[in-house]
C-alpha positions as CSV (number, residue, x, y, z in Angstrom):
1,M,-76.1,-70.2,12.9
2,S,-77.4,-67.5,15.4
3,F,-77.1,-63.9,16.6
4,S,-79.2,-61.0,18.7
5,I,-79.0,-57.4,19.0
6,H,-80.1,-55.3,22.0
7,R,-80.1,-51.8,23.1
8,I,-78.7,-51.2,26.8
9,E,-78.7,-48.4,29.1
10,S,-75.4,-48.9,30.5
11,P,-72.5,-51.5,30.3
12,K,-71.6,-54.3,33.0
13,P,-67.8,-53.6,34.8
14,T,-66.8,-57.0,32.9
15,D,-68.3,-56.2,29.5
16,N,-66.3,-56.4,26.1
17,L,-66.7,-52.8,24.7
18,L,-65.9,-51.9,21.4
19,I,-65.8,-48.2,21.0
20,L,-66.4,-46.8,17.3
21,A,-64.0,-43.6,17.2
22,N,-62.8,-40.8,14.9
23,S,-58.9,-40.6,15.0
24,R,-59.4,-36.5,15.2
25,D,-61.4,-36.9,18.5
26,L,-59.8,-39.0,21.1
27,L,-61.3,-36.9,24.3
28,W,-63.7,-39.7,25.4
29,A,-60.6,-41.9,26.2
30,K,-59.9,-40.5,29.5
31,K,-63.1,-42.4,30.8
32,Y,-62.1,-46.0,30.1
33,L,-58.2,-45.8,28.8
34,T,-55.1,-45.3,31.3
35,T,-52.5,-42.3,30.3
36,T,-50.1,-45.1,28.8
37,E,-53.2,-46.4,27.0
38,Q,-54.3,-43.0,25.8
39,A,-50.9,-42.2,24.6
40,Y,-50.6,-45.3,22.6
41,L,-54.4,-45.0,20.9
42,T,-53.3,-41.2,19.9
43,H,-50.1,-42.9,18.3
44,A,-52.5,-45.8,16.6
45,A,-54.5,-43.0,15.4
46,E,-51.8,-40.8,14.0
47,Q,-50.1,-44.1,11.9
48,A,-53.4,-44.7,10.6
49,I,-53.9,-47.8,12.9
50,N,-57.4,-49.0,12.0
51,Y,-58.3,-50.4,15.4
52,V,-56.3,-51.2,18.5
53,F,-57.3,-53.4,21.4
54,F,-56.8,-53.2,25.1
55,P,-56.8,-56.2,27.5
56,K,-58.0,-55.1,30.7
57,G,-58.5,-58.2,32.9
58,T,-61.7,-59.6,32.8
59,Q,-62.7,-56.7,30.2
60,G,-61.5,-56.1,26.5
61,I,-61.6,-52.4,25.1
62,L,-61.5,-52.6,21.2
63,V,-61.2,-48.9,19.6
64,H,-62.1,-49.4,15.8
65,F,-61.5,-46.0,14.1
66,V,-64.4,-45.1,11.8
67,E,-64.0,-42.0,9.5
68,L,-66.3,-39.4,8.5
69,R,-67.5,-39.3,4.5
70,G,-68.8,-36.8,2.3
71,N,-72.2,-37.7,2.4
72,V,-74.6,-40.0,4.1
73,I,-74.7,-42.6,1.4
74,D,-71.4,-43.0,1.4
75,Q,-70.9,-42.6,5.0
76,K,-73.6,-45.8,5.7
77,E,-71.5,-48.2,3.0
78,A,-68.1,-47.2,5.3
79,N,-69.5,-48.2,8.0
80,R,-70.8,-51.6,7.2
81,R,-67.8,-52.2,5.2
82,A,-66.1,-51.0,8.8
83,G,-68.2,-53.1,10.8
84,N,-67.0,-56.2,7.9
85,E,-63.7,-55.4,8.7
86,I,-63.3,-55.5,12.8
87,I,-64.8,-59.3,12.6
88,S,-61.1,-60.5,12.4
89,A,-60.6,-58.9,15.5
90,V,-63.4,-60.3,17.6
91,T,-63.0,-63.6,16.1
92,H,-59.2,-63.3,17.1
93,Y,-59.8,-62.4,20.6
94,R,-63.3,-64.9,20.7
95,I,-65.5,-61.9,22.2
96,D,-68.8,-63.7,22.3
97,V,-70.7,-60.7,23.8
98,L,-69.8,-57.4,22.6
99,T,-71.2,-54.1,24.0
100,I,-70.5,-51.2,21.0
101,L,-70.3,-47.4,22.0
102,N,-70.2,-44.7,19.5
103,K,-68.2,-42.1,19.8
104,S,-66.7,-41.5,16.0
105,G,-69.2,-38.1,15.7
106,Q,-71.6,-39.7,13.1
107,N,-75.0,-41.8,13.8
108,H,-74.7,-44.5,11.3
109,L,-74.2,-47.4,14.2
110,T,-77.1,-49.6,12.7
111,E,-75.2,-50.0,9.3
112,Y,-71.8,-50.6,11.1
113,V,-74.0,-53.9,13.2
114,E,-75.5,-54.5,9.5
115,G,-71.6,-55.0,8.1
116,M,-70.8,-56.9,11.3
117,V,-73.6,-59.7,11.2
118,L,-73.6,-59.7,7.4
119,G,-69.6,-60.2,7.2
120,G,-70.0,-63.1,10.1
121,Y,-72.2,-65.3,8.1
122,Q,-70.6,-68.7,7.1
123,F,-72.6,-71.6,5.4
124,T,-71.1,-74.4,7.4
125,K,-73.8,-77.3,6.9
126,Y,-71.4,-79.6,4.9
127,L,-67.8,-79.2,6.5
128,S,-66.7,-82.5,8.5
129,G,-66.3,-81.2,11.8
130,K,-67.1,-78.0,12.1
131,D,-69.4,-76.6,14.4
132,D,-72.3,-74.1,13.1
133,T,-70.0,-71.2,14.5
134,F,-70.8,-67.8,13.8
135,R,-67.4,-65.5,12.9
136,G,-67.7,-62.2,15.2
137,A,-69.8,-61.7,18.5
138,K,-73.1,-63.8,18.8
139,T,-74.5,-60.9,21.1
140,I,-74.3,-57.2,20.1
141,N,-75.2,-54.6,22.8
142,L,-75.8,-51.3,21.7
143,L,-75.3,-48.1,24.2
144,A,-77.6,-46.2,22.0
145,R,-80.4,-44.6,23.1
146,E,-81.2,-42.9,20.1
147,I,-81.9,-45.9,18.0
148,A,-85.4,-46.8,18.5
149,P,-86.2,-50.3,19.9
150,L,-88.6,-51.1,16.5
151,A,-85.7,-49.7,14.4
152,L,-83.3,-52.6,16.2
153,E,-86.4,-55.4,15.6
154,Q,-86.5,-54.5,12.1
155,L,-82.5,-54.7,11.6
156,E,-82.8,-58.0,12.9
157,A,-85.7,-59.1,11.0
158,V,-84.1,-58.3,7.5
159,L,-80.7,-59.6,8.5
160,C,-81.9,-62.8,9.7
161,A,-83.9,-62.9,6.1
162,T,-80.7,-62.3,4.2
163,Y,-79.0,-65.2,5.8
164,K,-82.0,-67.5,5.1
165,A,-81.8,-66.0,1.6
166,R,-77.9,-66.8,1.3
167,D,-78.6,-70.3,2.8
168,L,-81.0,-71.5,0.3
169,V,-78.6,-70.5,-2.6
170,N,-75.6,-71.7,-0.9
171,E,-77.3,-75.3,-1.0
172,P,-76.8,-77.6,-3.6
173,Q,-79.0,-79.0,-5.7
174,S,-78.6,-82.6,-4.5
175,Y,-80.4,-81.1,-1.6
176,L,-82.7,-78.4,-2.8
177,T,-84.6,-80.0,-5.3
178,A,-87.8,-78.1,-6.6
179,V,-89.6,-80.1,-4.1
180,K,-87.3,-79.7,-1.3
181,L,-87.5,-75.9,-2.0
182,G,-91.1,-76.4,-1.6
183,E,-90.8,-78.0,1.5
184,E,-88.3,-75.1,2.9
185,I,-90.6,-72.8,2.1
186,E,-93.5,-74.3,3.8
187,A,-91.2,-74.9,7.2
188,L,-90.5,-70.9,6.9
189,G,-94.1,-70.0,6.4
190,K,-94.6,-71.8,9.7
191,A,-91.7,-70.3,11.8
192,Y,-92.4,-66.9,10.6
193,G,-96.2,-66.8,10.2
194,F,-97.0,-66.2,6.9
195,Q,-99.3,-68.7,4.9
196,V,-98.2,-70.9,2.0
197,E,-99.5,-72.9,-0.5
198,T,-98.1,-75.6,-2.9
199,L,-99.1,-76.4,-6.1
200,D,-97.3,-79.9,-7.2
201,K,-97.4,-81.2,-10.8
202,A,-100.9,-82.7,-11.5
203,K,-102.2,-79.0,-10.1
204,I,-99.5,-77.4,-12.3
205,Q,-100.9,-79.3,-15.1
206,A,-104.4,-78.6,-14.7
207,L,-103.7,-74.6,-15.2
208,K,-101.7,-75.7,-18.2
209,M,-98.4,-74.1,-17.0
210,G,-96.7,-74.3,-20.1
211,G,-93.5,-72.6,-19.3
212,L,-93.1,-74.5,-16.2
213,L,-93.7,-77.6,-17.7
214,A,-91.7,-77.7,-20.8
215,V,-88.6,-76.5,-18.9
216,N,-89.1,-79.3,-16.3
217,K,-89.5,-81.8,-18.9
218,G,-85.8,-83.0,-18.5
219,S,-85.7,-83.3,-15.0
220,F,-86.3,-86.5,-12.8
221,A,-87.4,-84.1,-10.1
222,P,-91.3,-82.7,-10.6
223,P,-91.8,-79.0,-10.3
224,R,-93.4,-76.9,-7.7
225,F,-95.2,-74.0,-7.5
226,S,-95.2,-72.0,-4.5
227,V,-97.7,-69.1,-3.1
228,L,-96.8,-67.0,0.1
229,E,-99.1,-64.8,1.6
230,W,-98.7,-62.1,4.5
231,K,-101.6,-59.9,5.0
232,H,-101.0,-58.1,8.2
233,P,-104.9,-57.2,9.4
234,E,-103.8,-53.5,9.6
235,A,-102.3,-53.8,5.6
236,K,-101.8,-50.2,4.1
237,N,-102.4,-51.3,0.6
238,A,-106.2,-51.9,-0.6
239,K,-104.4,-54.2,-3.3
240,P,-101.3,-56.6,-2.6
241,V,-98.0,-56.1,-3.8
242,V,-96.5,-59.3,-5.6
243,L,-93.5,-60.6,-5.5
244,V,-91.8,-63.1,-8.2
245,G,-88.7,-65.4,-7.8
246,K,-87.3,-67.3,-10.8
247,G,-86.6,-70.9,-8.6
248,V,-84.7,-72.7,-11.1
249,V,-82.5,-74.8,-8.3
250,F,-80.1,-75.9,-11.2
251,D,-79.8,-74.7,-14.8
252,T,-77.5,-77.0,-16.9
253,G,-78.7,-74.7,-19.7
254,G,-80.5,-77.8,-21.6
255,I,-79.8,-78.9,-24.9
256,N,-78.0,-75.6,-25.0
257,L,-75.3,-77.0,-22.3
258,K,-73.2,-74.3,-20.5
259,P,-70.0,-74.5,-20.7
260,T,-68.7,-76.5,-17.8
261,Q,-65.7,-74.0,-17.0
262,G,-66.7,-70.9,-15.6
263,S,-70.7,-70.9,-15.2
264,L,-71.9,-74.7,-15.4
265,D,-70.4,-75.3,-11.7
266,M,-72.2,-72.2,-10.3
267,M,-75.4,-72.9,-11.5
268,K,-77.0,-74.1,-7.8
269,C,-77.6,-70.1,-7.3
270,D,-80.1,-69.8,-10.4
271,M,-83.1,-70.1,-7.8
272,A,-81.4,-66.9,-6.6
273,G,-84.2,-64.7,-7.4
274,A,-86.4,-67.3,-5.7
275,A,-84.4,-67.2,-2.3
276,T,-84.4,-63.0,-2.8
277,V,-88.5,-63.0,-2.5
278,I,-88.5,-65.7,0.2
279,G,-86.5,-63.7,2.3
280,A,-88.4,-60.4,1.8
281,M,-91.5,-62.4,2.9
282,V,-89.2,-64.0,6.0
283,A,-88.3,-60.2,6.9
284,V,-91.6,-58.6,6.3
285,A,-93.5,-61.3,8.4
286,K,-90.8,-61.5,11.3
287,A,-91.2,-57.6,11.4
288,K,-94.8,-57.7,11.3
289,L,-94.9,-54.9,8.7
290,P,-98.4,-53.5,8.1
291,I,-98.5,-54.6,4.4
292,H,-100.5,-57.1,1.9
293,L,-97.6,-59.2,0.3
294,I,-98.0,-62.1,-2.1
295,A,-94.8,-64.1,-3.3
296,L,-95.0,-66.5,-6.4
297,V,-92.1,-69.4,-6.6
298,P,-92.3,-71.3,-10.0
299,A,-89.5,-73.9,-9.3
300,T,-87.6,-76.5,-11.5
301,D,-84.4,-77.6,-12.5
302,N,-83.2,-77.6,-16.3
303,R,-81.5,-80.4,-17.2
304,L,-80.8,-82.8,-20.4
305,G,-83.1,-86.1,-20.4
306,N,-85.1,-88.3,-22.8
307,E,-88.3,-86.0,-22.4
308,A,-86.5,-82.3,-23.0
309,Y,-87.8,-79.8,-24.3
310,L,-85.6,-78.6,-27.7
311,P,-84.4,-75.7,-29.6
312,G,-87.4,-75.6,-32.7
313,D,-90.2,-76.8,-30.3
314,V,-93.2,-74.7,-29.7
315,I,-94.7,-74.2,-26.3
316,T,-98.2,-72.9,-25.1
317,M,-98.0,-70.7,-21.9
318,Y,-100.3,-70.4,-19.1
319,D,-102.1,-67.2,-21.2
320,G,-102.7,-68.8,-24.5
321,T,-99.6,-67.5,-25.6
322,T,-96.7,-69.6,-28.2
323,V,-93.6,-69.1,-27.6
324,E,-91.1,-70.7,-30.4
325,V,-88.1,-72.2,-28.1
326,L,-84.9,-71.0,-29.7
327,N,-82.7,-71.3,-26.8
328,T,-83.6,-73.9,-23.7
329,D,-80.6,-71.9,-21.7
330,A,-83.1,-69.0,-22.2
331,E,-85.4,-70.7,-19.7
332,G,-86.0,-68.6,-16.4
333,R,-88.2,-66.1,-18.6
334,L,-90.2,-69.4,-19.6
335,I,-91.1,-70.1,-15.9
336,L,-91.4,-66.4,-14.7
337,A,-93.5,-65.5,-17.5
338,D,-96.3,-68.2,-16.3
339,A,-95.9,-67.0,-12.4
340,L,-96.2,-63.5,-14.1
341,H,-99.9,-63.9,-15.6
342,Y,-100.8,-66.0,-12.7
343,A,-100.2,-62.8,-10.4
344,K,-103.4,-61.4,-12.4
345,K,-105.6,-63.3,-10.3
346,Y,-104.7,-60.7,-7.4
347,D,-105.5,-57.5,-9.1
348,P,-102.1,-56.5,-8.0
349,E,-101.0,-52.8,-7.0
350,L,-97.5,-53.7,-8.1
351,V,-95.4,-56.6,-9.4
352,L,-91.6,-56.8,-8.9
353,D,-90.3,-59.9,-10.1
354,F,-86.4,-60.9,-9.6
355,A,-84.1,-63.4,-11.6
356,T,-80.3,-64.3,-12.2
357,L,-81.8,-63.6,-16.0
358,T,-79.1,-62.9,-18.5
359,G,-75.1,-62.7,-18.8
360,A,-76.2,-59.3,-20.5
361,A,-76.6,-57.7,-17.3
362,V,-73.9,-58.9,-16.0
363,R,-71.5,-57.8,-18.6
364,S,-73.6,-54.8,-18.4
365,L,-73.2,-53.9,-14.8
366,G,-71.1,-56.4,-13.5
367,Q,-71.3,-57.3,-9.6
368,H,-71.9,-54.0,-8.3
369,A,-75.5,-53.2,-9.6
370,I,-78.9,-54.8,-10.4
371,C,-80.7,-54.1,-14.1
372,Y,-84.1,-53.0,-13.6
373,M,-87.0,-51.8,-16.4
374,G,-90.6,-51.7,-16.4
375,T,-94.0,-50.3,-16.2
376,A,-94.1,-48.9,-12.9
377,D,-94.8,-45.2,-12.4
378,K,-91.9,-43.0,-11.9
379,K,-93.0,-42.7,-8.6
380,V,-92.1,-46.3,-7.2
381,K,-89.3,-46.4,-9.5
382,T,-87.6,-43.4,-7.5
383,N,-88.6,-44.4,-4.4
384,L,-86.9,-48.4,-5.4
385,E,-84.1,-46.4,-6.1
386,N,-83.5,-44.2,-3.6
387,S,-84.2,-47.4,-1.2
388,G,-81.3,-49.1,-3.0
389,N,-78.9,-46.6,-2.4
390,Q,-79.9,-46.7,1.2
391,V,-78.6,-50.3,1.5
392,Y,-76.3,-49.7,-1.4
393,E,-78.0,-52.4,-3.5
394,R,-78.0,-49.8,-6.5
395,L,-80.3,-50.0,-9.2
396,V,-79.8,-49.3,-12.9
397,E,-82.7,-48.7,-15.5
398,F,-82.9,-50.1,-18.8
399,P,-85.2,-48.6,-21.5
400,L,-88.1,-50.7,-22.6
401,W,-88.7,-49.2,-25.8
402,K,-91.2,-51.0,-28.3
403,E,-88.5,-51.5,-31.2
404,Y,-86.8,-54.1,-28.5
405,G,-89.8,-56.0,-29.0
406,N,-89.3,-56.7,-32.4
407,A,-86.1,-59.0,-31.9
408,L,-88.9,-61.6,-30.4
409,K,-91.5,-62.0,-33.4
410,S,-91.3,-65.5,-34.4
411,N,-92.3,-66.9,-38.0
412,I,-94.6,-69.5,-36.9
413,A,-95.5,-68.9,-33.2
414,D,-96.4,-65.3,-30.9
415,L,-93.1,-65.2,-29.8
416,K,-89.4,-66.3,-29.8
417,N,-87.8,-67.0,-26.2
418,I,-85.0,-64.9,-27.2
419,G,-83.8,-62.0,-29.0
420,G,-80.8,-61.2,-30.6
421,P,-76.9,-61.0,-30.1
422,T,-77.3,-57.9,-28.1
423,A,-79.1,-55.7,-25.6
424,G,-80.2,-59.4,-24.1
425,Q,-81.2,-57.9,-20.7
426,I,-83.6,-55.7,-22.3
427,T,-85.2,-58.2,-24.9
428,A,-85.6,-61.0,-21.9
429,G,-87.6,-57.7,-20.5
430,K,-89.6,-57.2,-23.5
431,F,-90.2,-61.1,-22.9
432,L,-91.6,-60.8,-19.5
433,Q,-93.7,-57.2,-20.0
434,H,-96.2,-59.4,-22.7
435,F,-97.1,-61.2,-19.6
436,T,-98.4,-58.6,-17.4
437,D,-101.2,-56.0,-17.3
438,Y,-100.3,-54.3,-14.1
439,P,-98.2,-52.1,-13.0
440,W,-94.6,-54.3,-12.6
441,L,-90.6,-53.9,-12.6
442,H,-88.4,-56.5,-13.6
443,F,-84.5,-56.9,-11.5
444,D,-81.9,-58.9,-13.6
445,I,-79.6,-59.6,-10.2
446,A,-77.6,-62.3,-12.4
447,G,-74.5,-60.1,-11.2
448,P,-74.6,-59.6,-7.6
449,A,-76.7,-62.7,-6.4
450,F,-73.2,-64.8,-6.5
451,L,-69.6,-63.6,-5.7
452,R,-66.5,-65.6,-6.5
453,A,-65.0,-64.0,-4.2
454,A,-66.2,-61.9,-1.5
455,D,-66.7,-58.2,-1.3
456,S,-66.3,-57.1,2.0
457,Y,-69.8,-58.0,4.3
458,R,-71.2,-59.5,0.8
459,N,-69.9,-63.3,1.2
460,K,-68.3,-65.4,-1.2
461,E,-70.9,-67.3,-3.3
462,G,-74.8,-66.2,-2.4
463,T,-75.2,-62.9,-1.1
464,G,-78.7,-62.9,-0.8
465,V,-79.4,-60.0,-2.6
466,G,-82.4,-58.0,-3.3
467,V,-83.7,-58.8,0.4
468,R,-82.8,-55.5,2.0
469,L,-83.7,-53.4,-0.8
470,I,-87.6,-55.0,-0.9
471,F,-87.4,-54.7,2.8
472,E,-86.3,-51.1,2.9
473,F,-89.0,-50.3,-0.1
474,L,-91.7,-52.1,1.7
475,R,-90.8,-50.5,5.2
476,K,-91.2,-47.0,3.6
477,Y,-94.1,-47.9,1.6
């Protein structure tokens, strides 16, 4: 599935035009429409019809009303949703190449394109007899001198990367084992120019990554630990920013088996954190951001097996901490903990981890926000929250007060892998904090990472959440 976005100076007479309009200002229509068409357009505006199509021989003109909103954040999101809304019209009229002209009175055209492209995403790999088609226009030309070429390059990079992340989440585990995920990362590294080192099971055993190895014990497929690195020759940061992504390619819950109805069937998405950081690396490398960025992806499945780890087991983590396992379905924090300790070798400036970690985060915030917490300073948190607002991947901070750590005390080991029945997203964060000694933030994306029904340009199933957030943050880092 491919698309391209270009800025052009003037349209060809035969170009299909999409004109973004404000229903209260239709003076521009005299240049493009006949008197009869103008009258109909005025009627459509009065009747609050969202869009009108005018066939004009070899050319079509599609007018879409995009109304002004009260603030910039709401306007940007309204434009994304409007871009998604127009896809059905573009697809119906089979418009592959579309030139967009903005007459709406507001300057958020790139967000409109963002919604159109993201809403046009499809995962058709396993549909028999279906081409790898694209819903919407394959080529989008913008008549917008005010948009810098660099802005379009970055937009195309982050949209391409979000597609890659969605593809990874949507792949079933029958294809995307931990080994295959490592291979996919290596292929993306070659395609986009970042370095990849893949640690196999023997290397993971040599490092004594007890969390990753314990979760992997019930699997027929070996684990992988991937290290991705992008270092621009003019990187702005002296010490690297490190991303960590949970890569549980399928989560049965282990011996603490998940219910089959409503949860187990969607557990191919439990590597969405890994997809997020992989997608972010693709976006950064494709856009050639001047930054030093490393991503760590511990990968395995979590399933029942003859040698699977059990509730009551005590495991020794990569950093030497002993952990009493009370629930084998609290596995994501075990593999993340090993990766967070591994990150110490880089003396990082900042570490951000992403994971579909807890049902508690979903119960707290639903699908409309990301739960986050951590030890980075206020400026970093503010910048991330601002970035989240800009791309409408909004963040809600939860506390990491020391009292929450009391729930993780074990009688026979250094830690338990779960807390009590309440504040599960926070006690999971407290567990992870134990393995850090640097500025760090944890993002629980369990709610928005995988949707049962589409939410406008956020498609059903894998959404690629977090890719745009990270890129926006690093773009301004």
